[in-house]
C-alpha positions, 0 to 999 in steps of 0.5 A: 219269059222275058225281061221288062224293057229288053226286046226279045231275041238278041238283045235279051241275049246281050243283056243277059251276057253283060249281067253275067260278066259283071256278076263273075267279074265281082265274084272273081274280084270277092274271091281274090281278095278273101284268098290274098288278103290272109297272106298279106296280112300275116306278111305285114304283121309278122305272124308266123305261128298260125296261119289260116289261108285264104282257100281254108276261109273259102272252104268253111264259108261254103260248108257253112253256107250249105248246112244253113241250107240244109237246115232251113230245108229240114225246117221247111219240111218239118213246117209242112208235116205240121200242116198235114197232121193238122188236116188228119194226114190227107195229101192231095196233088203233088204235096205227098211225105 
């Protein structure tokens, strides 16, 4: 593979490292905000009865995203089963369920 506009070799390595650094920095800042904002809001609003920490939010979002991916996978698999049933159940090549 290649990256359009980037020469093979060291320039490609440098480009990928630069892009990965930007992505990592952006993700780290976003996670820090999600982890710190609930604590700041409870302190500013003097809410002591209900505390929902930033790490809990990260866990819930992670589980929700994983669940969505699992459901999408099941729907795609059922779609392929429907195609196979219309063809009389015959499969060829790598598509065998």
